[in-house]
PDB file as gemmi writes it, atoms N, CA and C in Angstrom:
CRYST1    1.000    1.000    1.000  90.00  90.00  90.00 P 1                      
ATOM      1  N   MET A   1     -43.273  74.798  28.057  1.00  0.00           N  
ATOM      2  CA  MET A   1     -42.178  75.015  27.297  1.00  0.00           C  
ATOM      3  C   MET A   1     -41.223  73.901  26.739  1.00  0.00           C  
ATOM      4  N   PRO A   2     -40.286  74.159  25.673  1.00  0.00           N  
ATOM      5  CA  PRO A   2     -39.229  72.998  25.446  1.00  0.00           C  
ATOM      6  C   PRO A   2     -38.529  73.073  26.101  1.00  0.00           C  
ATOM      7  N   THR A   3     -38.441  71.348  25.906  1.00  0.00           N  
ATOM      8  CA  THR A   3     -37.110  70.763  26.557  1.00  0.00           C  
ATOM      9  C   THR A   3     -36.083  70.244  25.931  1.00  0.00           C  
ATOM     10  N   LEU A   4     -34.732  69.901  26.715  1.00  0.00           N  
ATOM     11  CA  LEU A   4     -33.873  69.270  26.496  1.00  0.00           C  
ATOM     12  C   LEU A   4     -33.566  68.205  27.280  1.00  0.00           C  
ATOM     13  N   GLN A   5     -33.087  67.443  26.203  1.00  0.00           N  
ATOM     14  CA  GLN A   5     -32.127  66.070  27.296  1.00  0.00           C  
ATOM     15  C   GLN A   5     -30.813  66.054  26.168  1.00  0.00           C  
ATOM     16  N   ILE A   6     -29.330  65.762  26.935  1.00  0.00           N  
ATOM     17  CA  ILE A   6     -28.455  65.574  26.973  1.00  0.00           C  
ATOM     18  C   ILE A   6     -28.511  64.193  27.105  1.00  0.00           C  
ATOM     19  N   ARG A   7     -27.846  62.973  26.731  1.00  0.00           N  
ATOM     20  CA  ARG A   7     -28.000  62.028  26.698  1.00  0.00           C  
ATOM     21  C   ARG A   7     -26.156  61.402  26.621  1.00  0.00           C  
ATOM     22  N   ASN A   8     -25.706  60.466  26.668  1.00  0.00           N  
ATOM     23  CA  ASN A   8     -24.340  59.823  27.561  1.00  0.00           C  
ATOM     24  C   ASN A   8     -23.652  61.232  27.735  1.00  0.00           C  
ATOM     25  N   VAL A   9     -23.884  61.735  28.835  1.00  0.00           N  
ATOM     26  CA  VAL A   9     -22.998  63.180  29.627  1.00  0.00           C  
ATOM     27  C   VAL A   9     -21.898  62.018  29.975  1.00  0.00           C  
ATOM     28  N   PRO A  10     -20.440  62.177  30.202  1.00  0.00           N  
ATOM     29  CA  PRO A  10     -19.109  61.838  31.141  1.00  0.00           C  
ATOM     30  C   PRO A  10     -19.631  62.123  32.404  1.00  0.00           C  
ATOM     31  N   LYS A  11     -18.897  60.962  33.376  1.00  0.00           N  
ATOM     32  CA  LYS A  11     -19.473  60.838  34.656  1.00  0.00           C  
ATOM     33  C   LYS A  11     -18.971  61.436  35.626  1.00  0.00           C  
ATOM     34  N   ALA A  12     -17.545  62.415  35.310  1.00  0.00           N  
ATOM     35  CA  ALA A  12     -17.453  63.014  35.953  1.00  0.00           C  
ATOM     36  C   ALA A  12     -17.809  64.759  35.545  1.00  0.00           C  
ATOM     37  N   LEU A  13     -18.419  65.092  34.520  1.00  0.00           N  
ATOM     38  CA  LEU A  13     -18.855  65.621  34.215  1.00  0.00           C  
ATOM     39  C   LEU A  13     -20.206  66.567  34.872  1.00  0.00           C  
ATOM     40  N   HIS A  14     -21.005  65.035  35.006  1.00  0.00           N  
ATOM     41  CA  HIS A  14     -21.831  64.824  35.782  1.00  0.00           C  
ATOM     42  C   HIS A  14     -22.016  65.387  37.130  1.00  0.00           C  
ATOM     43  N   GLU A  15     -21.202  64.399  37.554  1.00  0.00           N  
ATOM     44  CA  GLU A  15     -20.722  64.657  39.180  1.00  0.00           C  
ATOM     45  C   GLU A  15     -20.550  65.898  39.837  1.00  0.00           C  
ATOM     46  N   LYS A  16     -19.472  66.853  39.188  1.00  0.00           N  
ATOM     47  CA  LYS A  16     -19.317  68.452  38.958  1.00  0.00           C  
ATOM     48  C   LYS A  16     -20.657  68.837  38.881  1.00  0.00           C  
ATOM     49  N   LEU A  17     -21.340  68.809  37.721  1.00  0.00           N  
ATOM     50  CA  LEU A  17     -22.309  69.259  37.747  1.00  0.00           C  
ATOM     51  C   LEU A  17     -23.317  69.636  38.896  1.00  0.00           C  
ATOM     52  N   LEU A  18     -23.451  68.253  39.105  1.00  0.00           N  
ATOM     53  CA  LEU A  18     -24.487  68.128  40.368  1.00  0.00           C  
ATOM     54  C   LEU A  18     -23.993  68.564  41.914  1.00  0.00           C  
ATOM     55  N   LYS A  19     -22.626  68.319  42.048  1.00  0.00           N  
ATOM     56  CA  LYS A  19     -21.922  68.833  43.021  1.00  0.00           C  
ATOM     57  C   LYS A  19     -22.610  71.056  42.904  1.00  0.00           C  
ATOM     58  N   LYS A  20     -22.184  71.328  41.840  1.00  0.00           N  
ATOM     59  CA  LYS A  20     -22.239  72.539  41.813  1.00  0.00           C  
ATOM     60  C   LYS A  20     -24.174  72.971  42.161  1.00  0.00           C  
ATOM     61  N   ALA A  21     -24.663  72.095  41.716  1.00  0.00           N  
ATOM     62  CA  ALA A  21     -26.242  72.678  41.710  1.00  0.00           C  
ATOM     63  C   ALA A  21     -26.661  72.478  43.670  1.00  0.00           C  
ATOM     64  N   LYS A  22     -25.968  71.876  43.689  1.00  0.00           N  
ATOM     65  CA  LYS A  22     -25.508  71.168  45.484  1.00  0.00           C  
ATOM     66  C   LYS A  22     -25.582  72.505  45.972  1.00  0.00           C  
ATOM     67  N   GLU A  23     -24.029  73.106  45.257  1.00  0.00           N  
ATOM     68  CA  GLU A  23     -23.699  74.353  46.284  1.00  0.00           C  
ATOM     69  C   GLU A  23     -24.183  75.346  45.943  1.00  0.00           C  
ATOM     70  N   GLU A  24     -24.619  75.452  45.193  1.00  0.00           N  
ATOM     71  CA  GLU A  24     -26.095  76.589  44.616  1.00  0.00           C  
ATOM     72  C   GLU A  24     -27.450  76.181  44.977  1.00  0.00           C  
ATOM     73  N   ARG A  25     -28.144  75.403  45.558  1.00  0.00           N  
ATOM     74  CA  ARG A  25     -29.267  74.648  45.857  1.00  0.00           C  
ATOM     75  C   ARG A  25     -29.891  75.010  45.176  1.00  0.00           C  
ATOM     76  N   ARG A  26     -29.914  74.802  43.620  1.00  0.00           N  
ATOM     77  CA  ARG A  26     -30.397  74.217  42.738  1.00  0.00           C  
ATOM     78  C   ARG A  26     -30.413  73.302  42.384  1.00  0.00           C  
ATOM     79  N   SER A  27     -31.799  72.099  41.665  1.00  0.00           N  
ATOM     80  CA  SER A  27     -31.734  71.462  41.061  1.00  0.00           C  
ATOM     81  C   SER A  27     -30.523  70.631  40.109  1.00  0.00           C  
ATOM     82  N   LEU A  28     -30.083  70.165  39.407  1.00  0.00           N  
ATOM     83  CA  LEU A  28     -29.651  69.387  38.417  1.00  0.00           C  
ATOM     84  C   LEU A  28     -29.956  70.142  37.111  1.00  0.00           C  
ATOM     85  N   SER A  29     -31.557  70.446  36.745  1.00  0.00           N  
ATOM     86  CA  SER A  29     -31.668  71.042  35.765  1.00  0.00           C  
ATOM     87  C   SER A  29     -31.549  72.630  35.562  1.00  0.00           C  
ATOM     88  N   GLN A  30     -32.475  73.076  36.961  1.00  0.00           N  
ATOM     89  CA  GLN A  30     -32.103  74.448  37.312  1.00  0.00           C  
ATOM     90  C   GLN A  30     -30.882  75.031  36.924  1.00  0.00           C  
ATOM     91  N   GLN A  31     -29.526  74.164  37.282  1.00  0.00           N  
ATOM     92  CA  GLN A  31     -28.507  75.080  37.423  1.00  0.00           C  
ATOM     93  C   GLN A  31     -27.705  74.302  35.926  1.00  0.00           C  
ATOM     94  N   ALA A  32     -27.783  73.552  35.388  1.00  0.00           N  
ATOM     95  CA  ALA A  32     -27.732  73.383  33.345  1.00  0.00           C  
ATOM     96  C   ALA A  32     -27.802  74.398  32.893  1.00  0.00           C  
ATOM     97  N   LEU A  33     -29.457  74.620  33.310  1.00  0.00           N  
ATOM     98  CA  LEU A  33     -29.889  75.850  32.607  1.00  0.00           C  
ATOM     99  C   LEU A  33     -29.504  76.928  32.561  1.00  0.00           C  
ATOM    100  N   TYR A  34     -29.108  77.680  34.346  1.00  0.00           N  
ATOM    101  CA  TYR A  34     -27.834  78.893  34.615  1.00  0.00           C  
ATOM    102  C   TYR A  34     -27.167  78.682  33.751  1.00  0.00           C  
ATOM    103  N   LEU A  35     -26.391  77.633  33.994  1.00  0.00           N  
ATOM    104  CA  LEU A  35     -24.592  77.661  33.160  1.00  0.00           C  
ATOM    105  C   LEU A  35     -24.944  77.804  31.797  1.00  0.00           C  
ATOM    106  N   LEU A  36     -26.000  77.071  31.001  1.00  0.00           N  
ATOM    107  CA  LEU A  36     -26.038  77.814  29.652  1.00  0.00           C  
ATOM    108  C   LEU A  36     -26.313  79.030  29.611  1.00  0.00           C  
ATOM    109  N   GLU A  37     -27.344  79.775  29.968  1.00  0.00           N  
ATOM    110  CA  GLU A  37     -27.424  81.305  30.076  1.00  0.00           C  
ATOM    111  C   GLU A  37     -26.655  82.237  30.098  1.00  0.00           C  
ATOM    112  N   LYS A  38     -25.662  81.589  30.979  1.00  0.00           N  
ATOM    113  CA  LYS A  38     -24.491  82.766  31.424  1.00  0.00           C  
ATOM    114  C   LYS A  38     -23.599  82.424  30.126  1.00  0.00           C  
ATOM    115  N   ILE A  39     -23.571  81.284  30.242  1.00  0.00           N  
ATOM    116  CA  ILE A  39     -22.153  81.538  28.654  1.00  0.00           C  
ATOM    117  C   ILE A  39     -23.122  82.135  27.263  1.00  0.00           C  
ATOM    118  N   LEU A  40     -23.976  81.797  27.099  1.00  0.00           N  
ATOM    119  CA  LEU A  40     -24.034  82.454  25.980  1.00  0.00           C  
ATOM    120  C   LEU A  40     -24.556  83.941  25.880  1.00  0.00           C  
ATOM    121  N   GLU A  41     -24.914  84.632  27.496  1.00  0.00           N  
ATOM    122  CA  GLU A  41     -24.761  85.746  27.542  1.00  0.00           C  
ATOM    123  C   GLU A  41     -22.951  86.235  27.269  1.00  0.00           C  
ATOM    124  N   GLN A  42     -22.308  85.208  28.307  1.00  0.00           N  
ATOM    125  CA  GLN A  42     -20.493  86.243  27.738  1.00  0.00           C  
ATOM    126  C   GLN A  42     -20.393  86.085  26.558  1.00  0.00           C  
ATOM    127  N   GLU A  43     -21.022  85.015  25.869  1.00  0.00           N  
ATOM    128  CA  GLU A  43     -20.274  84.701  24.647  1.00  0.00           C  
ATOM    129  C   GLU A  43     -21.221  85.521  23.289  1.00  0.00           C  
ATOM    130  N   ASP A  44     -21.811  86.161  24.113  1.00  0.00           N  
ATOM    131  CA  ASP A  44     -22.783  87.280  22.947  1.00  0.00           C  
ATOM    132  C   ASP A  44     -21.592  89.046  23.264  1.00  0.00           C  
ATOM    133  N   ILE A  45     -20.964  89.199  25.088  1.00  0.00           N  
ATOM    134  CA  ILE A  45     -20.331  89.325  24.845  1.00  0.00           C  
ATOM    135  C   ILE A  45     -19.521  90.241  24.475  1.00  0.00           C  
ATOM    136  N   ASN A  46     -18.372  88.736  24.706  1.00  0.00           N  
ATOM    137  CA  ASN A  46     -17.438  89.223  24.007  1.00  0.00           C  
ATOM    138  C   ASN A  46     -17.502  89.146  22.179  1.00  0.00           C  
ATOM    139  N   LYS A  47     -18.790  88.290  21.808  1.00  0.00           N  
ATOM    140  CA  LYS A  47     -18.824  89.126  20.490  1.00  0.00           C  
ATOM    141  C   LYS A  47     -18.805  90.138  19.913  1.00  0.00           C  
ATOM    142  N   ALA A  48     -20.026  90.941  21.018  1.00  0.00           N  
ATOM    143  CA  ALA A  48     -19.731  92.493  20.839  1.00  0.00           C  
ATOM    144  C   ALA A  48     -18.051  93.431  21.121  1.00  0.00           C  
ATOM    145  N   LYS A  49     -17.830  93.080  22.595  1.00  0.00           N  
ATOM    146  CA  LYS A  49     -16.173  93.063  22.248  1.00  0.00           C  
ATOM    147  C   LYS A  49     -15.543  93.110  21.365  1.00  0.00           C  
ATOM    148  N   ARG A  50     -15.174  91.938  20.450  1.00  0.00           N  
ATOM    149  CA  ARG A  50     -14.402  92.032  19.623  1.00  0.00           C  
ATOM    150  C   ARG A  50     -14.868  92.591  18.255  1.00  0.00           C  
ATOM    151  N   LYS A  51     -15.823  92.874  17.482  1.00  0.00           N  
ATOM    152  CA  LYS A  51     -16.524  93.775  17.286  1.00  0.00           C  
ATOM    153  C   LYS A  51     -16.248  95.516  17.526  1.00  0.00           C  
ATOM    154  N   LEU A  52     -16.108  95.429  18.411  1.00  0.00           N  
ATOM    155  CA  LEU A  52     -16.265  96.688  18.820  1.00  0.00           C  
ATOM    156  C   LEU A  52     -14.164  97.351  18.596  1.00  0.00           C  
ATOM    157  N   ILE A  53     -13.248  96.116  19.002  1.00  0.00           N  
ATOM    158  CA  ILE A  53     -12.511  96.474  18.931  1.00  0.00           C  
ATOM    159  C   ILE A  53     -12.034  96.547  17.777  1.00  0.00           C  
ATOM    160  N   ILE A  54     -12.660  95.675  17.079  1.00  0.00           N  
ATOM    161  CA  ILE A  54     -11.805  95.478  15.142  1.00  0.00           C  
ATOM    162  C   ILE A  54     -12.189  96.913  14.585  1.00  0.00           C  
ATOM    163  N   THR A  55     -14.039  97.582  15.153  1.00  0.00           N  
ATOM    164  CA  THR A  55     -14.089  98.426  14.804  1.00  0.00           C  
ATOM    165  C   THR A  55     -12.872  99.763  15.264  1.00  0.00           C  
ATOM    166  N   GLN A  56     -12.366  99.958  16.045  1.00  0.00           N  
ATOM    167  CA  GLN A  56     -11.442 100.897  16.597  1.00  0.00           C  
ATOM    168  C   GLN A  56     -10.175 100.492  15.928  1.00  0.00           C  
ATOM    169  N   LEU A  57      -9.809  99.592  15.680  1.00  0.00           N  
ATOM    170  CA  LEU A  57      -8.662  99.345  15.078  1.00  0.00           C  
ATOM    171  C   LEU A  57      -9.338  99.596  13.270  1.00  0.00           C  
ATOM    172  N   ARG A  58      -9.701  99.601  12.829  1.00  0.00           N  
ATOM    173  CA  ARG A  58      -9.994  99.910  11.475  1.00  0.00           C  
ATOM    174  C   ARG A  58      -9.979 101.710  11.782  1.00  0.00           C  
ATOM    175  N   ASP A  59     -10.715 102.489  12.658  1.00  0.00           N  
ATOM    176  CA  ASP A  59     -10.454 103.677  12.403  1.00  0.00           C  
ATOM    177  C   ASP A  59      -9.403 104.527  12.541  1.00  0.00           C  
ATOM    178  N   ARG A  60      -8.808 104.159  12.901  1.00  0.00           N  
ATOM    179  CA  ARG A  60      -6.575 104.814  13.433  1.00  0.00           C  
ATOM    180  C   ARG A  60      -6.599 105.230  12.073  1.00  0.00           C  
ATOM    181  N   ARG A  61      -5.847 105.636  12.171  1.00  0.00           N  
ATOM    182  CA  ARG A  61      -5.326 106.567  10.713  1.00  0.00           C  
ATOM    183  C   ARG A  61      -3.642 105.689  11.272  1.00  0.00           C  
ATOM    184  N   PRO A  62      -3.945 105.766   9.197  1.00  0.00           N  
ATOM    185  CA  PRO A  62      -2.450 105.069   8.974  1.00  0.00           C  
ATOM    186  C   PRO A  62      -1.012 105.255   9.974  1.00  0.00           C  
ATOM    187  N   ILE A  63      -0.042 104.825   9.781  1.00  0.00           N  
ATOM    188  CA  ILE A  63       1.208 105.562  10.757  1.00  0.00           C  
ATOM    189  C   ILE A  63       2.359 105.513   9.242  1.00  0.00           C  
ATOM    190  N   ASP A  64       2.418 107.104   8.485  1.00  0.00           N  
ATOM    191  CA  ASP A  64       3.402 107.329   7.605  1.00  0.00           C  
ATOM    192  C   ASP A  64       4.783 106.249   8.003  1.00  0.00           C  
ATOM    193  N   LEU A  65       4.765 105.447   7.694  1.00  0.00           N  
ATOM    194  CA  LEU A  65       6.595 104.523   7.319  1.00  0.00           C  
ATOM    195  C   LEU A  65       7.630 105.398   6.490  1.00  0.00           C  
ATOM    196  N   ALA A  66       7.239 106.358   6.156  1.00  0.00           N  
ATOM    197  CA  ALA A  66       8.711 107.173   5.667  1.00  0.00           C  
ATOM    198  C   ALA A  66       8.982 107.811   6.411  1.00  0.00           C  
ATOM    199  N   LEU A  67       8.786 108.328   7.422  1.00  0.00           N  
ATOM    200  CA  LEU A  67       9.092 109.296   9.281  1.00  0.00           C  
ATOM    201  C   LEU A  67      10.578 107.846   9.567  1.00  0.00           C  
ATOM    202  N   SER A  68      11.415 108.378   9.038  1.00  0.00           N  
ATOM    203  CA  SER A  68      12.148 107.275   9.528  1.00  0.00           C  
ATOM    204  C   SER A  68      12.961 107.885  11.193  1.00  0.00           C  
ATOM    205  N   ASP A  69      13.120 109.713  11.369  1.00  0.00           N  
ATOM    206  CA  ASP A  69      13.637 110.301  12.517  1.00  0.00           C  
ATOM    207  C   ASP A  69      12.874 109.274  13.704  1.00  0.00           C  
ATOM    208  N   SER A  70      12.505 108.912  14.903  1.00  0.00           N  
ATOM    209  CA  SER A  70      12.497 108.777  15.859  1.00  0.00           C  
ATOM    210  C   SER A  70      11.768 109.910  16.466  1.00  0.00           C  
ATOM    211  N   THR A  71      12.475 111.394  16.317  1.00  0.00           N  
ATOM    212  CA  THR A  71      11.798 112.565  17.388  1.00  0.00           C  
ATOM    213  C   THR A  71      11.011 113.032  16.305  1.00  0.00           C  
ATOM    214  N   LYS A  72      10.914 112.941  14.770  1.00  0.00           N  
ATOM    215  CA  LYS A  72       9.594 113.008  13.920  1.00  0.00           C  
ATOM    216  C   LYS A  72       7.884 112.045  14.272  1.00  0.00           C  
ATOM    217  N   LEU A  73       8.505 110.998  15.008  1.00  0.00           N  
ATOM    218  CA  LEU A  73       7.471 109.623  14.988  1.00  0.00           C  
ATOM    219  C   LEU A  73       6.715 109.985  16.162  1.00  0.00           C  
ATOM    220  N   ILE A  74       7.465 110.436  17.199  1.00  0.00           N  
ATOM    221  CA  ILE A  74       7.431 111.108  18.483  1.00  0.00           C  
ATOM    222  C   ILE A  74       5.846 111.905  18.433  1.00  0.00           C  
ATOM    223  N   ARG A  75       6.432 113.324  17.501  1.00  0.00           N  
ATOM    224  CA  ARG A  75       6.003 114.474  17.114  1.00  0.00           C  
ATOM    225  C   ARG A  75       4.772 114.241  16.340  1.00  0.00           C  
ATOM    226  N   THR A  76       4.534 113.016  15.711  1.00  0.00           N  
ATOM    227  CA  THR A  76       3.318 112.812  14.966  1.00  0.00           C  
ATOM    228  C   THR A  76       2.562 112.754  16.019  1.00  0.00           C  
ATOM    229  N   ASP A  77       2.648 111.735  16.645  1.00  0.00           N  
ATOM    230  CA  ASP A  77       2.002 110.416  17.754  1.00  0.00           C  
ATOM    231  C   ASP A  77       1.508 111.447  18.955  1.00  0.00           C  
ATOM    232  N   ARG A  78       1.937 112.368  19.112  1.00  0.00           N  
ATOM    233  CA  ARG A  78       1.695 113.586  20.054  1.00  0.00           C  
ATOM    234  C   ARG A  78       0.617 114.709  18.733  1.00  0.00           C  
ATOM    235  N   GLY A  79       0.786 114.483  18.183  1.00  0.00           N  
ATOM    236  CA  GLY A  79      -0.184 115.315  17.602  1.00  0.00           C  
ATOM    237  C   GLY A  79      -1.519 114.511  17.387  1.00  0.00           C  
ATOM    238  N   ARG A  80      -1.616 113.695  17.512  1.00  0.00           N  
ATOM    239  CA  ARG A  80      -3.369 113.099  16.971  1.00  0.00           C  
ATOM    240  C   ARG A  80      -4.833 113.233  18.091  1.00  0.00           C  
TER     241      ARG A  80                                                      
END                                                                             
């Protein structure tokens, strides 16, 4: 299994990670791996959500701006 070594970790970050590891009853390495996996999974989820939103926005029909009467706009919107 590959290894990862991180150098020059700021003291405050190291202490925070160590504290969290103790709270979760994990070693420092286990906690670091857990957090990395969690962050990368969330990043993938966020990316998928962004793609879905972009697709949904592209699929929307354009609004006819030539309609000046708000009643027509409401009727058009209700007709969708």
